[in-house]
N, C-alpha and C positions, 0 to 999 in steps of 0.2 A: 096493512088489515088484510088484504090477499096474500102474505107470505104466513101471517098466522094462520089464515084456513088453509093454507098447503101443511103448513106442518103438523098444525091437528089431523088433517087426512092422512099423512104419514104415521104418525104415531099410531091412528085408528088401525091404518091396516097392519103394520108390524105387529100389534096385539093379538088383532086378528089370525095372521099366521100364525104365531105365537101359540095363539088356542088351538090352531087347526094340528099342529104338531103334536098335543099330551091328548094321550088315548083316556078313555073316561074306564074307571071299575068295570062297568057293564060289559064294553068293547073288548076288554080284554079274557076277560072268563067268557065270553062266548067264543074269542078267538083260541081258547085253551078247551074248550068242550069241542069245537071244532075240528082242532088239532088230536085228541083224543079219539073222536068218532072215526078220523081217517086212518088211525094209526095200525100198524097188522103187527106192531111188536118194536123191540128195543132191546139193547144193550146199554148198559152203562157201567160205570166205575166211580168210586167213590171212596173219601175216608171221613170214617167216622170215630169222631173223639166223644168219649162221655167221662163228663167230671164231676162224678157220684161220689167219689172216695177221696182217698187221700191224695191218690196219685193219678193225673189221666190215664187213661187207659185208650188206646186207637188201634182202631180197627180197619181193612181195606176192603171193602165191601163189593163185590162183582155181582151185578143184578142181569138179569135175562127176564124178557116178556114174552109171551106168544099170545097175542088175542084170542079169544078172550078171555082165557082164565089157566094158562100153564105160566108156572114161576118158576125162577132158579136163585137162587140168593145165597152166594157164597160169603162167609165172613172168617175173616182168616186175622190172628195177634201174632204179628212175625214174634213179637219180642218173646212172648209167652209159647210160640209153637202152638197155640189154641185155634181149631178150625173145625167149623161147623156151617152144614148147609142146610136149606130150607128149599124143600121142594114140591111143589104142587102139579099135580097130573091129572088124569081121569080117574086114577083107582083113590086118589084122595092126598092129605098132605103129610110130608115127611119131614122130620127132622134128624140129619144123618150127621155123627159122628166120626169121620173117617179113621183117626187114628185109635178107636177102640173097637171098629167094624160092628157098628150099633147103629140101631136107626127106632125111632120112635112113628108109628104112622094114624092119623087122626082123621076121625069125620068131621070136619072143619070149616066153617065161613072164610077161613084166613086167606087173605088178607083185608076181605068185605067189610068185616066185623070190627074194626079200628082203624085208629092212624098207623100208617108206616113209611116214617121219615125217607126210606130210600127209594121206594116207586112212586112214578109220576103218576099215574092215573088215580093213587091214594091221597097227594099233594092239590091235584085237581078236584078231587072230591072235596077235600077241607075248603078249599076255597069257594068254591060254588054254594054249599050246604049252609056257610056262614055267613048269616044276612049280616050280619054286626062287621064282619070284617073290615080293617082299614088297610086303604093302597095308597101307594106313593112311585110316582115313576121317577127313577134318575137317568142319568146319561146312556147307559148302559142296559138297566136291569127293572123289572116290573116287580116292586116289593110289596108283599100282603102279612100283614098278623092276623092270624085268624086262631079259635078255638083248636084245641085239638080233640080226636075222637075216641083215647084210650079207654075203653071199659071199665080197666082194672087200676087204673093208675090215676088218681086226683091230684100226684103229686107234679104234673109235667100238665098243666091247662091250657098252655098258648105256644105257640110257633113263628115264626118269622122265616116267609119263602120265597126266595128270590128268583126271579124267571129271567132266563137271556131274551132280551127286545129282538134280537135278530132271528131265532129258530124255534121259540119258546120251549127249550131245554130250562131242567132245574139246574141253579145253579148252587145254591147253599139254602139247610135250612136249620134255623137255630130253634129248637125245643128247649121251652122255658118253665121255672117255675112260678108259682104264683106274683113272687116278687120280680117277675121279668129276668131273672137271671139264667142265662143260657148255661143249661146242663147237657145238652145234648148238641154236636153240631157235625154235620154231614153237609161234604164240601165234596161235590162234583168235578171229577177231570178230565169227564168224556163218555157223553150221552150222543148215541149214534140211532137214530128214527129208521122203523122202516126194514128193521133185518130180519132176514129169512135164518131157518135153523134146521139143520138135522133132523129127520123123522124121530130121532132116539135121543134128541139134544134135553130131553127132560124124563129119560128112561132113570128109576132108582136105582138100577143094578150098576148100571153102565156111569151114572155118576159117581157112584161109591169106589167103582175101579178106580176111575178118573183121577179122585180127590185121593187117592192111596197111594198113585202113582207121583202124586206130587209130594204126599206126606205119607212116608210108610206107616203100616200098625204098627203101634208101640209094641215093643217086647215084653211078654209076660213076666213081671219079675214078681216072684213070690214073696209073701211074708217083708215085704218091704215097706217103711214106716212112712208116714206122711203129717204134715205140718194143722192140727185141728184149728180151724175157725173157728169165731166167736162172731156173732150177730152184733153189729152195732146199734140200729132201730128197734131196741126193743122196750123202748118207754119207759114205765116203772115194771117192770118184769125181770124177774133178778133168775142167775145160776142157780138153783137148787143142787143139782146134782150132775154129776158127770161119771159114766159110767163105760168101762173099757170091757168087750167083750172079745172072746177068740173064737174065731167063725174057722169053717173047712177052707175058706178063702182068706184068713188073715184076720187082721185086726180091725173089730168094729167099736167107734164112740157112740153114745148116746149123750147128749144133754137135753135136760130139762130145765122147762123154765116155769116159772109160776109167779102168782101175781094178782091181780086184776084180772087179767086173762094168761091164759097158759098155751105150751106149745112144746113140741120135744122137735130137736133137730139129729138124725144120725148120720154119719159120715162112715165112709170106709172106702179102701183103694178100689176102682175099679177094675172090673174083668175083661179081658180083651178076649171076645166073642171068636173062636174058628171059624164057623160058621155064619155068615151074614143073614140074621133075621129079624124082621121089622116086628116089635114091639106093639101090637094094637092098644093105642089107648083113648077109652071112653070122657074124652074133656078135651082143653084147648092146649095149643103151644101159647107160651107168655113168653114173654120179653123183659129177660133179669137184665138187661143191659149189659152186661159182661159174657152170656151166654144165653140158650135159648133154654127152658124146662116146658114140664109135663104138667099142665095142673088138673087135676081129677077131683072134685068134690072140696075134701077139706086138708087136700094133700099135692104138695108141690117135688117133684122130683125132677133133678137135674146132675149133668155131669161138668165138671170144672178142674183143669190141670191133671189129670188123671183121678180124681176121685169123685164117687157116687155121693150124692146129698139125697134126703128126704125131712122135708118140713112136713109135718102133722100137727094139727088143731081144732079142736073141737070149737073154740072162743072166739080167733080170731077170722076176720070177715077176709072175703077172698084179697080184697088192697090190702088190707094191714099184713097177708101172709107174704103177698109181693116186697111189700116193703122192706119185710125181713130178710126172707130171701136174698135180695138187691143187696142188703147192708152185708152180707155173711163173703159176698166176693172181694173186701178190701184185704188189706196184709191183715196177719193171726196177731188179735191182740186181745188179752181178756180182761 
């Protein structure tokens, strides 16, 4: 009997010790918010894989954040030599396209107004605000599944966030569709908290210049043709007209789609600007997956692989316009 009691006591002790080793969801959330409150800034590197088209697209992402509201996110697609930068400082939010010497300037609440899979503070906000978030603990990670806060994209409602148990840094983020299929994967390779920055680290002109040293401005080629791209996600709308127009800048292609709803998609060779000037946009930067566009009312404008695009519609909602624009990034298929 005495041996049985001792055995029972030993089992209970092991269970108690095991329970002590596991942290509750609220404990981890509190620690994450405490980390966020103490943090002055960070630098991070990540690989972002998009699985929305026929072929996955891979981007290298470099993230800088200086508390409270300075950001620098550099996105590079090495395979297609595509580079863009999102920059936020006291003057506003900029989207830079160094190869064309172009930038858009927004008066925007970015990144606070939506989920951002590559920003640590955005992930902590998603975890904290979703009261129905699920949680599990593995040997090395705290893993949360939360709802996303995408304002204009209902196609990606869920995400799985893995946090490093040692230093609470983000490890990976899977952004998922309604069937919980991961369409966006962000894998962090390096995160350094409490980084210090130079005074001009978030200056727009300095960042444009330094980005162009890495990827020089494209040589302007007059009258060079380009492959017309056709959106895949068009529902029951049909291409009713394809018009080619010759302008001073070269060829412009106008696609007209009609059906229960209609829209127009304009494509033309992007022009390299000789003097860098920011175009003020009364709208919001919008993530199209393969690039960042500018949404203003019932239009979205973006540049990809040396071509300017503009999508306009009085019938499509902003969510529908983004879905159409996202599907233009795939290989040209009519």
